[in-house]
N, CA, C and O of each residue as an XYZ file, in Angstrom:
560
protein
N      69.755    122.593     74.516
C      70.142    123.313     74.009
C      70.961    124.980     75.562
O      70.188    125.379     76.433
N      72.025    125.391     75.502
C      71.530    126.487     76.465
C      71.115    127.634     76.205
O      71.467    127.952     75.069
N      70.554    128.383     76.693
C      70.362    130.153     76.429
C      71.153    130.751     76.484
O      72.326    130.379     76.502
N      70.648    132.162     76.541
C      71.726    132.687     76.575
C      71.662    133.250     78.420
O      72.594    133.460     79.196
N      70.569    133.325     78.569
C      70.667    133.526     80.245
C      71.214    132.721     80.929
O      71.190    132.972     82.133
N      71.823    131.624     80.551
C      72.543    130.379     81.638
C      73.676    130.641     81.692
O      74.344    130.826     80.674
N      74.313    130.743     83.284
C      75.500    131.194     83.636
C      76.579    130.431     82.799
O      76.548    129.208     82.664
N      77.683    131.361     82.162
C      78.298    129.998     81.500
C      79.231    129.447     82.344
O      79.605    129.965     83.397
N      79.678    128.212     81.811
C      80.223    126.793     82.383
C      81.419    127.172     82.733
O      81.631    128.338     82.398
N      82.315    126.652     83.287
C      83.835    126.305     83.342
C      84.444    125.408     82.169
O      84.145    124.313     81.691
N      85.288    126.221     81.958
C      85.750    125.248     80.736
C      86.772    124.117     81.255
O      87.707    124.290     82.036
N      86.268    122.609     80.477
C      87.186    121.400     81.093
C      87.741    120.919     80.123
O      87.051    121.035     79.110
N      88.801    120.365     79.949
C      88.917    119.876     79.100
C      89.531    118.372     79.160
O      90.498    118.263     79.915
N      89.156    117.308     78.544
C      89.474    115.834     78.930
C      90.449    115.381     78.084
O      90.088    115.554     76.920
N      91.538    114.870     78.169
C      92.308    113.928     77.653
C      92.245    112.546     77.889
O      92.887    111.822     78.651
N      91.116    112.263     76.881
C      90.394    110.709     77.141
C      91.505    109.276     77.294
O      92.673    109.579     77.045
N      91.363    108.340     77.528
C      91.729    107.565     77.878
C      92.812    106.834     76.456
O      93.873    106.359     76.861
N      92.641    106.773     75.373
C      92.860    106.215     74.550
C      94.029    107.486     73.820
O      94.569    107.225     72.745
N      94.261    108.577     74.406
C      94.960    109.866     73.620
C      96.417    109.258     74.491
O      96.456    108.615     75.540
N      97.592    109.755     73.573
C      98.970    109.570     74.024
C      99.607    110.737     73.054
O      99.771    110.873     71.842
N      99.934    111.672     74.490
C     100.443    112.862     74.014
C     101.663    112.658     74.506
O     101.891    112.019     75.534
N     102.828    113.405     73.510
C     104.334    113.383     74.033
C     105.059    114.942     73.644
O     105.527    115.065     72.512
N     105.112    115.797     74.352
C     105.646    117.105     74.183
C     105.505    118.141     75.327
O     105.568    117.775     76.500
N     105.299    119.537     74.952
C     104.728    120.404     76.139
C     103.332    120.583     75.924
O     102.792    120.910     74.868
N     102.743    120.316     77.132
C     100.985    120.463     77.389
C     101.012    121.924     78.249
O     101.642    122.181     79.275
N     100.116    122.775     77.470
C     100.200    124.024     78.492
C      98.162    124.319     77.989
O      97.555    124.451     76.926
N      97.836    124.303     79.244
C      96.537    124.789     79.476
C      96.144    125.841     80.508
O      96.695    125.818     81.609
N      95.199    126.789     80.212
C      94.596    127.660     80.786
C      93.025    127.209     81.487
O      92.509    127.851     82.402
N      92.450    126.066     80.897
C      91.296    125.691     81.757
C      91.490    124.469     82.544
O      92.500    123.766     82.491
N      90.408    124.251     83.312
C      90.710    122.500     83.935
C      90.902    121.378     83.006
O      90.333    121.207     81.928
N      91.812    120.613     83.594
C      92.362    119.473     82.657
C      92.044    118.391     82.974
O      92.096    118.398     84.204
N      91.853    117.791     82.765
C      91.647    115.625     83.343
C      92.437    115.175     82.307
O      92.102    115.547     81.182
N      93.228    114.595     82.393
C      94.116    113.434     81.679
C      94.169    112.413     82.104
O      94.762    111.904     83.055
N      93.051    111.845     80.842
C      92.820    109.758     81.513
C      93.630    109.288     80.549
O      93.547    108.068     80.408
N      94.299    109.776     79.918
C      95.186    109.063     78.976
C      97.016    109.198     79.431
O      97.493    108.724     80.462
N      97.628    109.795     78.595
C      98.833    109.288     78.969
C      99.830    110.511     77.906
O      99.682    110.832     76.727
N     100.774    110.925     78.879
C     101.258    112.334     78.851
C     102.751    112.057     78.964
O     103.167    111.545     80.002
N     103.416    112.297     78.176
C     105.363    112.501     78.717
C     105.842    113.246     77.853
O     105.613    113.347     76.648
N     106.767    113.955     78.769
C     107.109    115.640     78.494
C     107.164    116.514     79.567
O     107.916    116.530     80.542
N     106.297    117.203     79.255
C     106.381    118.547     80.523
C     104.884    119.288     80.035
O     104.514    119.626     78.911
N     104.220    119.387     81.322
C     103.015    120.420     81.642
C     102.882    121.550     82.267
O     103.240    121.650     83.440
N     102.281    122.713     81.501
C     102.532    123.972     82.488
C     100.825    124.155     82.765
O     100.027    123.813     81.892
N     100.444    124.642     83.874
C      99.232    124.768     83.974
C      98.452    126.130     84.835
O      99.166    126.665     85.682
N      97.345    126.573     84.690
C      97.300    127.662     84.959
C      95.804    127.525     85.879
O      95.422    128.624     86.282
N      95.268    126.825     86.112
C      94.019    125.943     86.600
C      94.125    125.116     87.387
O      95.175    125.059     88.028
N      92.991    124.099     87.642
C      92.895    122.829     88.220
C      93.209    121.948     87.228
O      92.524    122.034     86.209
N      94.427    120.779     87.276
C      95.200    119.872     86.596
C      94.695    118.788     87.468
O      95.056    118.927     88.637
N      93.878    117.628     87.209
C      93.052    116.441     87.849
C      94.065    115.114     86.705
O      93.831    115.165     85.497
N      94.965    114.190     87.153
C      95.626    113.263     86.816
C      94.148    112.134     87.291
O      94.015    112.018     88.509
N      93.418    111.587     86.674
C      92.549    110.415     86.839
C      93.634    109.388     87.031
O      94.857    109.391     86.893
N      92.313    108.102     87.569
C      92.889    106.912     87.953
C      93.498    106.645     86.889
O      94.669    106.486     87.233
N      93.401    106.475     85.631
C      93.583    105.752     84.847
C      94.286    106.654     84.030
O      93.891    106.620     82.865
N      95.000    107.278     84.203
C      95.902    108.305     83.459
C      97.569    108.150     84.023
O      97.848    108.089     85.220
N      98.537    108.102     82.971
C      99.597    107.833     83.346
C     100.540    109.196     82.696
O     100.533    109.560     81.520
N     101.190    109.697     83.631
C     102.111    110.778     83.307
C     103.099    110.762     83.860
O     103.300    110.598     85.063
N     104.247    111.035     82.531
C     106.206    110.809     82.873
C     106.385    112.441     82.018
O     106.685    112.694     80.851
N     106.031    113.399     83.263
C     106.456    114.387     83.001
C     106.575    115.359     84.188
O     105.956    115.090     85.217
N     107.366    116.525     84.110
C     107.375    117.141     85.320
C     106.239    118.963     85.225
O     106.044    119.986     84.568
N     105.890    118.279     86.318
C     104.352    119.428     86.091
C     104.490    120.401     86.611
O     105.145    120.307     87.649
N     103.988    121.844     86.232
C     103.958    122.655     87.203
C     102.338    123.769     86.732
O     102.029    124.221     85.630
N     101.537    123.910     88.224
C     100.817    124.315     88.173
C      99.895    124.985     88.895
O     100.497    125.200     89.947
N      98.509    125.586     89.029
C      97.990    126.245     90.335
C      97.399    125.438     91.392
O      97.730    125.588     92.568
N      96.129    124.189     90.829
C      95.762    123.031     91.973
C      96.096    121.882     91.425
O      95.660    121.915     90.275
N      96.812    120.549     91.688
C      97.052    119.608     91.113
C      96.727    118.675     91.954
O      97.204    118.647     93.088
N      95.596    117.501     91.363
C      95.238    116.383     92.216
C      95.729    115.210     91.628
O      95.529    115.176     90.414
N      96.338    114.186     92.120
C      97.325    113.153     91.684
C      96.058    111.588     91.691
O      96.210    110.832     92.651
N      95.415    111.373     91.107
C      94.452    110.208     91.072
C      95.205    108.954     90.822
O      95.278    107.954     91.536
N      95.933    109.279     89.292
C      96.695    108.114     88.882
C      98.274    107.941     88.811
O      98.916    108.326     89.788
N      99.012    107.338     87.626
C     100.420    107.608     88.169
C     101.076    108.913     87.604
O     100.753    109.511     86.578
N     101.808    109.143     88.262
C     103.013    110.617     88.104
C     104.030    110.034     87.838
O     103.963    108.926     88.370
N     105.273    110.199     87.120
C     106.586    109.928     87.261
C     107.024    111.410     86.917
O     106.999    111.832     85.761
N     107.422    112.163     87.987
C     108.133    113.689     87.518
C     107.653    114.271     89.072
O     106.836    113.941     89.931
N     108.668    115.325     88.881
C     108.293    116.398     90.040
C     107.039    117.339     90.131
O     106.932    117.858     89.020
N     106.527    117.571     90.557
C     105.139    118.352     90.610
C     104.906    119.858     90.936
O     103.832    119.515     91.431
N     104.912    120.700     91.050
C     104.946    122.516     91.558
C     103.980    122.785     91.587
O     103.381    122.355     90.601
N     103.103    123.584     92.548
C     101.845    124.146     92.245
C     101.890    125.451     93.159
O     102.475    125.558     94.237
N     101.037    126.554     92.397
C     101.448    127.436     93.165
C     100.634    127.594     93.903
O     101.040    128.546     94.570
N      98.979    127.081     94.566
C      97.977    126.552     95.525
C      98.009    125.441     96.455
O      98.243    125.432     97.664
N      97.681    124.360     95.519
C      98.001    123.208     97.034
C      98.831    121.865     95.297
O      99.240    122.113     94.163
N      98.679    120.716     96.042
C      98.927    119.210     95.352
C      98.087    118.451     96.093
O      98.137    118.701     97.297
N      97.271    117.535     95.734
C      96.836    116.641     96.636
C      97.032    114.959     96.264
O      96.429    114.775     95.207
N      97.439    114.115     96.580
C      97.730    112.562     96.298
C      96.650    111.929     96.940
O      96.500    111.757     98.150
N      95.935    111.609     96.042
C      94.875    110.462     96.409
C      94.884    109.139     96.526
O      95.194    108.408     95.584
N      94.546    108.706     97.692
C      94.356    107.263     97.912
C      94.508    106.313     96.627
O      94.499    105.169     97.084
N      94.626    106.262     95.404
C      94.405    105.629     93.810
C      95.991    106.118     93.106
O      96.581    105.436     92.268
N      96.620    107.758     93.791
C      97.389    107.912     93.224
C      98.691    107.583     93.204
O      98.742    107.201     94.374
N      99.997    107.398     92.726
C     101.183    107.091     92.671
C     101.820    107.909     92.039
O     101.781    108.164     90.835
N     102.788    108.602     93.332
C     104.045    109.514     92.215
C     105.252    109.363     93.060
O     105.358    109.072     94.251
N     106.191    109.650     92.094
C     107.150    109.204     91.596
C     108.294    110.381     91.168
O     108.907    110.483     90.105
N     108.368    111.332     92.524
C     109.083    112.517     92.310
C     109.185    113.317     93.329
O     108.941    112.820     94.428
N     109.713    115.307     93.242
C     109.397    115.894     94.591
C     108.272    116.783     94.364
O     108.159    117.211     93.215
N     107.343    117.178     95.304
C     106.533    118.005     95.379
C     106.664    119.619     96.202
O     106.936    119.795     97.389
N     106.434    120.466     95.363
C     106.559    121.647     96.229
C     105.174    122.547     95.459
O     105.038    123.082     94.359
N     104.418    122.409     96.482
C     103.471    123.705     97.150
C     103.224    124.496     98.302
O     103.664    123.744     99.172
N     102.864    125.387     98.825
C     102.145    125.812     99.934
C     101.523    125.260    100.700
O     101.772    125.626    101.849
N     100.453    124.167    100.577
C      99.449    123.119    100.664
C      99.484    121.577     99.982
O      99.247    121.182     98.840
N      99.872    120.926    101.161
C     100.626    119.475    100.013
C      99.361    118.306    100.874
O      99.316    118.142    102.093
N      98.661    117.788    100.100
C      97.890    116.523    101.042
C      98.270    115.092    100.677
O      98.624    115.074     99.498
N      98.320    114.118    101.133
C      98.951    113.054    100.642
C      97.945    111.921    101.567
O      98.228    111.488    102.684
N      96.911    111.647    100.889
C      96.098    110.371    101.427
C      96.069    109.287    101.982
O      96.257    108.498    101.056
N      95.920    108.524    103.197
C      96.349    107.235    103.249
C      95.989    106.013    101.980
O      94.882    105.921    101.449
N      96.871    105.359    101.734
C      96.771    104.632    100.733
C      97.534    104.743     99.507
O      98.216    103.970     98.834
N      97.177    106.017     99.438
C      98.517    106.793     98.117
C     100.317    106.372     98.208
O     100.914    106.225     99.275
N     100.821    106.263     97.109
C     101.892    105.752     97.055
C     102.954    107.084     96.681
O     103.003    107.681     95.606
N     103.613    107.293     97.670
C     104.510    108.672     97.188
C     105.896    108.130     98.202
O     106.014    107.692     99.347
N     106.867    108.458     97.005
C     107.943    108.230     96.585
C     109.249    109.329     96.329
O     109.989    109.116     95.369
N     109.506    110.547     97.254
C     110.119    111.838     96.775
C     110.042    112.869     97.793
O     109.161    112.683     98.632
N     110.617    113.713     97.898
C     110.490    114.888     98.727
C     109.410    115.359     99.262
O     108.457    114.581     99.310
N     109.234    116.731     99.810
C     108.119    117.696     99.878
C     109.271    119.381    100.238
O     110.254    119.524    100.966
N     108.596    120.276     99.418
C     108.657    121.863    100.402
C     107.704    122.350    100.207
O     107.044    122.527     99.183
N     107.498    122.755    101.834
C     105.959    123.399    101.575
C     105.928    125.095    101.176
O     104.888    125.654    100.826
N     107.279    125.810    101.297
C     107.696    127.311    101.276
C     107.385    127.502     99.525
O     108.131    126.929     98.731
N     106.337    128.272     99.080
C     106.009    129.387     98.187
C     107.561    129.665     97.397
O     108.586    130.010     97.986
N     107.450    129.459     96.185
C     108.774    129.370     95.265
C     110.173    128.531     95.514
O     110.943    128.393     94.563
N     110.470    128.009     96.722
C     111.061    127.423     96.362
C     110.953    125.534     95.973
O     110.253    124.682     96.521
N     111.833    125.413     94.964
C     111.475    124.021     94.470
C     112.519    123.009     95.140
O     113.631    123.250     95.610
N     111.786    121.748     95.035
C     112.284    120.622     95.599
C     112.942    120.404     95.552
O     113.316    120.833     94.461
N     113.982    119.718     96.139
C     115.386    119.147     95.803
C     115.301    117.876     95.162
O     114.441    117.189     95.713
N     115.850    117.312     94.232
C     115.933    115.919     94.287
C     116.874    115.289     94.264
O     116.895    114.058     94.261
N     117.816    116.016     94.245
C     119.496    115.570     94.345
C     119.904    114.899     95.680
O     120.740    113.998     95.597
N     119.357    115.267     97.050
C     119.339    114.376     98.230
C     119.176    113.336     97.931
O     118.475    113.016     96.971
N     119.893    112.392     98.813
C     120.042    111.367     98.559
C     119.773    110.672    100.564
O     120.349    110.992    101.603
N     119.057    110.032    100.383
C     118.669    109.563    102.243
C     118.727    108.082    102.426
O     118.531    107.222    101.567
N     119.013    107.933    103.624
C     118.985    105.853    103.421
C     117.983    106.227    104.755
O     118.137    105.424    105.675
N     117.117    107.160    104.988
C     116.388    106.615    106.020
C     116.152    107.046    107.336
O     115.124    107.036    108.014
N     117.519    107.501    107.614
C     117.655    107.220    108.936
C     117.631    108.808    109.369
O     117.680    109.495    108.349
N     117.601    109.189    109.941
C     117.347    110.588    111.137
C     119.215    110.753    110.622
O     120.075    109.879    110.515
N     119.309    112.772    110.319
C     120.558    113.817    109.825
C     121.470    113.474    111.346
O     120.994    114.194    112.224
N     122.293    112.846    111.744
C     123.625    113.175    112.802
C     124.208    114.441    112.595
O     124.742    114.879    111.576
N     124.022    115.018    113.788
C     125.361    116.359    113.848
C     126.882    116.093    114.011
O     127.061    114.996    114.542
N     128.297    116.899    113.655
C     129.249    116.188    112.772
C     129.622    115.759    114.095
O     130.367    114.782    114.032
N     129.352    116.167    115.366
C     129.676    116.065    116.524
C     129.615    114.447    117.248
O     130.464    114.042    118.041
N     128.443    113.665    116.790
C     127.965    112.493    117.199
C     128.612    111.570    115.765
O     128.833    110.368    115.917
N     128.898    112.280    114.316
C     129.564    111.447    113.665
C     130.735    111.122    114.051
O     131.029    109.927    114.077
N     131.919    112.370    114.544
C     132.990    111.508    115.214
C     133.388    111.592    116.155
O     134.578    111.402    116.402
N     132.604    111.877    116.912
C     132.684    111.006    118.646
C     133.695    111.829    119.017
O     134.553    112.289    118.263
N     133.531    112.116    120.831
C     134.604    112.971    121.628
C     135.522    112.381    120.904
O     136.006    113.246    120.175
N     136.333    110.724    120.601
C     137.968    111.154    120.315
C     138.502    111.702    119.114
O     139.697    111.728    118.818
N     137.588    112.124    118.462
C     137.837    113.070    117.012
C     138.896    113.959    116.730
O     139.800    114.105    115.907
N     138.297    114.644    118.020
C     138.872    116.134    117.963
C     140.532    116.227    117.662
O     141.087    117.323    117.596
């Protein structure tokens, strides 16, 4: 039993592996998602999508760690970390982004604060060419 002299423990909420949540999720304490969430997540502290976690939502938070599966855009005011077991399909926007070797990521990354990632951009994987290179010297 905790006494009055014990330092306060940081509040951590856990959505267990058998939980399924659909809708808008808002949290102001550390949150670990081990179940399934569909909709949107707005978070002001550390958010962890655990290995068994499955999220189909756009996520806005402070610090986001992805160890499980996320389908949606992730925007963080501090950092996003995609761990080796993480799978993310969507765009990332944060001042600090880390993608660990072995992670599965399909999307774009913007590391400028306040700038959302652009998910409408299409790419075939080749570097962009200038208009001069596309036109050639005979196209003038």
